[in-house]
TORVEX-520626 format. One record per residue: x, y, z of N, C-alpha, C in turn. Coordinates in steps of 0.2 Angstrom, whole numbers, plus 5000, padded with zeros to 4 digits. Last residue first. Layout:
<rs>
XYZXYZXYZ ...
</rs>
This chain:
<rs>
507950165033508050135026508150195021 507650155047508250175044508350145037 506250215055506450155050507150185047 505550235070505950265065506250205061 503850235075504450195075504850235069 502550275086503050305082503650255081 500850245088501550215089501950245084 499650365094499950325089500650295091 499150465102498950395104499250345099 499550585098499950555103499750485105 499350625081499050605087499550575092 500350755073500250685074499850665081 499650885065500050865071499850795072 500050935048499650905053499950885059 500851095044500651025043500250995049 501351215047500751215044500451145042 502651195052502151215056501451215053 503151025045503151105045502651125050 503750885054503250915050503350995050 505450825054504850845057504350875052 506750795050506250735050505550755053 507550895048507550865055507050815055 507550925034508150925038508150895045 506750815022506650865028507250865032 506950805005507150785012507050835017 505550794995506150834997506350805004 505050644986504950694991505650734992 504350604971504950614974504850664980 503050494967503250554969503850564973 503250354956503150374963503450454964 502450374940502950354944502850384951 501350384932501950414929502550404934 500050404944500250384937500950414935 500450374961500250414956500450394949 500350204967500650264967500350304961 500150054977499850104972500150174973 500649894980500849964981500550004976 500349744988500149784982500249854984 501049594993500949664994500749694988 501149464989501149474996500949544998 500749354976500749424978500749424986 501749194976501049234976501249304978 502849134963502749164970502049204970 503149094951502749054955502549084961 504049184947503349194944502849144947 505149144953504949204955504149214953 505449024947505249024954504949084956 505849064934505249024935505049024942 506949144937506349174935505749134935 507649084953507649084946506949124944 508249174968507749134964507849144957 509149244975509349184973508849144969 508449354980508949364974509149304971 507649384991507449334986507849334980 507849495000507849425002507749364997 507649624998508349604998508349524999 506049635006506649675003507249635004 505049485004505349545008505949575005 503949464990504449444995504649504999 503249514979503149444981503649414986 502249654975502849624978502749554980 501849754962501649694965502249654968 501349924959501849874960501549814964 500650054949500549994954501149954953 500750154939500350164945500250114950 501250044927501050114928500550124934 502049914936501649934930501550014932 503349794942502949864942502649874935 503649674953503549684946503149754946 504849664967504249674964504249684956 505949664977505549604975504849624972 506649764981506049764985505649704982 507749744973507849764980507249764984 507349714960507649654964507649674972 506049754951506549784956506749724960 505549794934505649744940506149774944 504349864923504949874927504949814932 503249834916503649884914504349894917 503049654914503049714918503449764915 502049584901502649584904502749654908 500249574905500849584901501449584905 499149564913499449634912499949634907 498949424914498349474914498549544912 500149364914499649334910499149384909 500749424925501049434918500549414913 499949374936499949444934500249464927 500349244935499649254933499549334932 501649254939501549224933500849244930 501449294952501749344948501649314941 499749234958500549224957500749284952 498449274969498749274963499549274963 498349254984498049214979498349214972 498949354991498949284994498649234990 497949484984498549464989498449394992 497449474967497349474974497949444978 496749524952497449514956497349524963 495649554944495649494949496249474952 495749674937495949614934495949544938 495449764946494949754942495049684937 496249694961496149744956495649724951 495549674978495849654972495849704967 495549654996495349684990495749654984 495749615009495549565004495349594998 497149635021496649665016496449625010 497949575031497249545029496849575024 499049575018498649535022498549575028 499149745010499449675012498949635016 499449895001498949845004499249775005 499850065002500149995002499549945005 499950214993499550164997499850094996 500750374991500750304990500250264995 500550504994500850494987500850414986 499350605001499650545001499950534994 499650785001499250725001499650665001 500250905003500050894996499650824996 500650915016500050935015499750925008 501950885016501550825015500850845015 503150965016502650975012502050925011 504150835021504150905019503650915014 503750705021503850735028503850815026 502550635011503150665012503250705018 501550485016501650555014502350585015 500650335013501350375014501250445012 499750215022499750275017500350315019 499250045022499750095024499650155019 498249905028498449955023498850005026 497749805036498149785030498249835025 497049825047496649825041497049805035 497949805057497349765058496949765051 498949905054499049835053498449785053 499050045046498450015050498549935049 500250175046500050105045499550075049 500850295038500350285043500050215041 502550355036502050295034501550285040 503450485029503050455035502550405033 505050525022504350515022504050485029 506350575026506050575019505350575019 507250555035507050625035506650635028 506750395040507350445040507050515040 505250365040505750335036506350395035 504250325054504650375051505250345047 502650265056503350245054503750295051 501450255067501750305063502450285062 500050155066500750155068501050205064 498350195072498850175067499550175070 497050235076497350175079497850145073 496250335073496850355075497250295078 495150315058495350315065496050325066 494850315044495050245047495150255055 494350445042494050385039494150325043 495350525048494550535049494150475047 496450475042496350465049495650475051 496250525029496350455030496150435037 496150665031495550625028495550555029 497450685034496950705039496250665037 498150665022498150615028497650625033 497150695008497650715013497550665019 497050634991496750634998497350655003 497650634979496950674980496750674987 498650544979498750614975498150654976 497650404981498350434981498350494977 496050404988496450394982497150434983 494950354996495550374999496150364993 493850344988493750384994494350394997 494350184982493850234982493750274988 496050154983495350134984494950194984 497250184970497150154976496350134977 497750254958497250284963497250254970 498650184951498650264950498150294955 497550044950498250074948498150154948 496450014962496450034956497150064955 495549884970496249924971496349944963 493949864976494349864971494949914972 493449764989493549834987494049834982 492449614987493049644989493149714986 491549514983491449554989491949604991 491949444972491449494971491349544977 492849334977493049394974492549454973 492649214982492349264986492549334983 493249114974492549114974492249174977 494649124978494449154971493649164971 494849164995494849114990494549144984 496049255005495449245002495449194996 496949185019496949215013496349205009 495749185033496349165030496349195023 494549255036495049235041495749215039 493449375031494049335029494449315034 492549465036492249405033492849355030 493349575041493049525046492749465043 493549645029494049605032493849555037 492249695027492549655022493149615025 492049775038491549715037491849675032 493149865038493049815044492549755042 492849935026493449895027493449845032 491649995028491749945023492349905024 491950075039491450025040491449965035 492850155034493150115039492550055040 492050235025492550195023492850145028 491050295035490850245029491450205027 491550285053491550315046491350265041 490450255066490950235062490950265055 
</rs>
């Protein structure tokens, strides 16, 4: 078993429900602009992710823009551009059951948006379409896309973090659209053991 996968499996296996504050020292740190050690955004190719975590992923095709390699049992996803994705992953997403936390102690299923603001200050950006508060290199999501627009500011800040997305400093890398949604000839060949789903977003 690869070292990174061993750490993730051991950490996740120790948590059955959303983690409690007293367990925080055991978790892998999620760093803005980087993600997790050994699988950093902007520096890691998708081949290295698969080598570390295995080929038990779901491949989600987002139109002709990007591919998402999702590991539901680990609670992590990694995103690459369809065109020129040999440049490496541009975003990583962490959700339950992933039990990591940021260096500020912000954790999935435990920390509220209000507590995020207390620790990091007012967000640099807010996005109603994907229900998130954004800071440089990281976003904290509190609900499903497009479903929380009727909430007041007080209700939003009482919401717990459901997903943490990490991207390169300075903003999410913009991909070129791929004409046919396929990899180029020099790019990685997707394993046939994965599940492929096309996402119309």
